[in-house]
N, C-alpha and C positions, 0 to 999 in steps of 0.2 A: 672858589668863585666869589667875587665881591658881593656884598649884600644887595647893591643896586642891580647887579646883573641877575641875581636870583629872583628879585622882585619883577624885573622886566620879563624874564623867561616865564615866570608863573603867569604874568598877565597875558602873554602871548598864548600860552597853553589854554588858559580859560577862554580867551576869545575864540580860539580854534575849536574848543569843545562846544561852545555855544553855537558856533556856525554849523557844526556837524549835527547838532541836535535839532536845529530849526529847519522847518520845511524849506526846500530849495525852490525858488521861484524862477521859472524860465524867463527869457527876455521879455520885458514889457507885459507880463501877464496881468499886471494891475489894470491895464487898459481894457481887459476883457470884463472887468467887474463894474457893476453899476455903482454910482456914487454912494459912499457910506459902507460898502461891503468890505469884509475883511480880506485883504489881499493874501494873508497867510493861509487862506483856505486852499490856494493853488499849491500843488506840489509837483515836483518832477520825479517821474518814475523811470526805472531802468528795467526792461523786460528781456529776459534771456531768450534767444532764438535757437532753433535746432541747428542752424549753421554755425553756432558759436558766437555770432555777433550779438550786440546788445541794441535793443530798440528803445530809443528815447520817447517818452510820452508825457503829456501834460495831464495831470489828474486833479479833478475838482470834486471831492466827495460831497454828498448832500449834507447840509448843515442842520443843526438843531438836535433836540432830543429825539432819538430813534427808538420808539417802542418796538418796532419790528424793522427788518431789513428793507431798504429802499430799492427801487428799480434803478438801472443804469443804462447809459447809451454810449457806445463807441462810435465816434465820428471820424470818417476816413476822408482825408483831404483830396483835392483834385490834383491834376498834373502840375499845377503851379506851386505846390507845396503849401505849408502852413503859414508862411510869413509874407508880409508885405515888405516894402523897403525899410531898412533900419532894424531888422530883426523884430519887428512888431507883428503879432498875430494879425492875420488879415481880418478885415471887418466881418466877413461871413462867419468865421469861426469864433470870433469874440461874441458876435451877436447870437449865434446858435448856442454856444455854451451858456451864456447868461439866460437865454430863454428856457433851456432845459433845466438849468439849476433852479430857476424860479418856480418851475413846476414840481420841484421836489426830487429830481433825478440827479444821480451822480453822473459825471461826464469824464470820458477818457479820450484824449486826442493823441493817437500815435503819430509819430513823425518818421515816416518811412524814408523820406529824402534827406532831411537834415542829419539823421542818424548815420547816413552813408556819405556825408559831405556834399550833397546835392541841394540845390534850391528849387529848380524847376526842370521838367522834362517835356514841356509842351511843344518846344521847337524841335524835338528829336523824333524822327520817324519811328513808327511803332516797332518795326523790325530791328531797329538799332538800339533799343533801350535795354540797359542792363538791369534796371529795376522794373521788372514786368509785373503785370497784374497777378501772375502766379506767385511771384516773390512776395508781393504785397498781401496776397491772401494768406500766406504763411505768417506774415507779420500779424494780420488780424486774428488768426487762429491763436497765436501765442498771447496776444493782448486779451482775448476773451477769457482764456484760462487764467491769466493773471487777475483780471477783473473779478471773475467769479470767486476767487479766493480771498478777496478783500473783506475785512470786517464791515458790516453794515450794508453789504450789497446782497440783494436777493438774486441768487444765481438762476432762479427760474424766471426772472423778469429782466433779461438783458436784451437790448435792441441794438441794431447796427444801422448807422446812417451814413450815406456816401454821396458825393458829388462827382460826376464825370468819371475820371479815372478811379476815384475811390468807390463810385457806384459800380463800375465794372468789376473792381476788385471784390466787392461784396457778392456779386453774382458768382464769380469764380470761387469764392469762399464756400458758397452753398454747394457748388459742384464738387469741390474737393472733399467736403465733409460727407457728401453722399457717396462718393466713389471710394474714399479711404477713411471710414469712421474710426475714431479712437475712443477708448473707454472713458476718457476725461471729457469728451464732448457732451455739452448739455444743450437741449433744444433752445433755439433762439426764439424770443417772444415776438419779434417783429423785425423786418428789414425795410428801410425806407430809402428810396433811390431818386436822385435828381439826374436826369439825362445821362444814363449809362450808355456805353457802346455795346450793342447786343448782337451785331452781325455775326461774329465768330461763334457765339453760343447758339444762335439760331441755326447756323449752317451745320453744326454738329448735333443738333437736336439735343442739347444738353439736358441731363437729368439732374435736378437740383434737390437738395435737402428741403423737405416741406417746411415752410415758415410763412406766416402772414407777410404779404409783400405789397408795398406801395411804390408804384412807378409814376413819376411826374416828368413830363416831357414837353419840349417846345415844338410846335407844329412846323416852324421855319428853321429848325436846327440844321445847319449845314456842316456841323462838326461831328456830332453823334446823332444821326437822323432818327426821327421818332418811329418810322415804320417798322424796322427790324425789332424794336422793343415791343411795339404793339402786337406784332406777329408772335414774338416769344411769349408775351402775356397770354395770348389766345391758346398757345400750346400748353402752357402751364395750367391753365384753367381746366383743360380737358383731363388732366391727370388726377388721381385720387388725392384729396386734401388740398387741391389747388385753391388758395385764398389770395387772389391777386386783385388789387385795386389799381386801375389805370386812369391817369388824368393827362390829357393832351391840351395844352394851352394855345389858343389861336394867336397869331401875330407875335409869337415868342421865339426868341433865339436861345442859344446856349447861354446859361447864366441868367435866365429870366427872373430868378428869385433874388437877384442882387439889386443894387441901387445905381450901378455905373451905367452911363448911356451906352447904347449899342454902337459898336465900332467894328471895323474890319481889321482882323489880325492877319497880316500877310506873313507873319513869322511862323504860323502853324501849318505844317505840310500834311496834316492827317485828315483834312475835311473832304467834302465832295467836290470842291473846286480848286483848281491850281492857283487861283488868286488869293486863297486864304479862307478864313472862317469868320463868321460874325459872332460877337459875344456882347451881352449886355442885358440889362434888366427891362422888365415890363411891369410897371407899377400895379396894374390890375392883377396880372398873373402872380406877382409876388404876394399880394394880400391873400389871394385865394389858395395858393399853394402852401403858405405857412399855416393857414387855418386848417387845411387838409392834413398837414403834418401833425399839428396839435391833436386833431381828432384821432388820427391813427395811433399816436402814442397813448392817448387816453383809453383807446379800445384794447391795445395790446399790452401795455405796461401798467395801466391803472389810472384812476382819476387824478387830475392835477391836485396837488396838496401844497399848502404853504409850510415851509420848513419851520 
């Protein structure tokens, strides 16, 4: 091989080796970080599932010197998936990850849809979905096991956060873990939910693994109505160890914790009306619900600390 070819080949090998050693950043994860933050803190994880599939996840470990392991939160996306247009993480997940990370927590964002070639399932009727909440609960279970094994993570202080379909997934996760416990399961420190769908769980009088639970609901929600979740919360409170905080926000629809204006989504067939569902933020409910979420994590995971 000529000398120039050897040098070119060596350069390519060095570049490839450097790329393999550097943390892989998912699309546009830099957008999730506040100005001046180190974008290299984001990493892309691959989590093995019992089905043989691999679950892609975005991983942001807590920064700074760690005298002792830090708490961590797994955040489960809604039916719209993790991404906005252009493969950019949606504002809700960028904002949430930055908020949790600033509090000193590691953050894991599993991608149940993108890992299977999907973007959104909001317009698919519940009975026609291939990626069900039961499937996603298995994703979450595998992600928790992966997270608990990471250096610097306190496996006794792992929380789960979910919105809508992700919140329903979290409830099904607690049901699965109670019905089919595994030796590797560790108790969850807390589970925080925004507007889950509780109807099926209520109808079967679901028995859940005990964990401190925060449910935040919109009083006007016509996609996942508040009343079944309020009734489920009352049922859970009657059982031993029931630690359930319920907050229902007046004048609030699905997505009240966001910043988008309320709109009618005629493309969603799973609400209480054939005309569609309403989705959008309520500024007052947003402020109150995020404060309640911060307080819940402080109680269940530990006081906010600066990395």
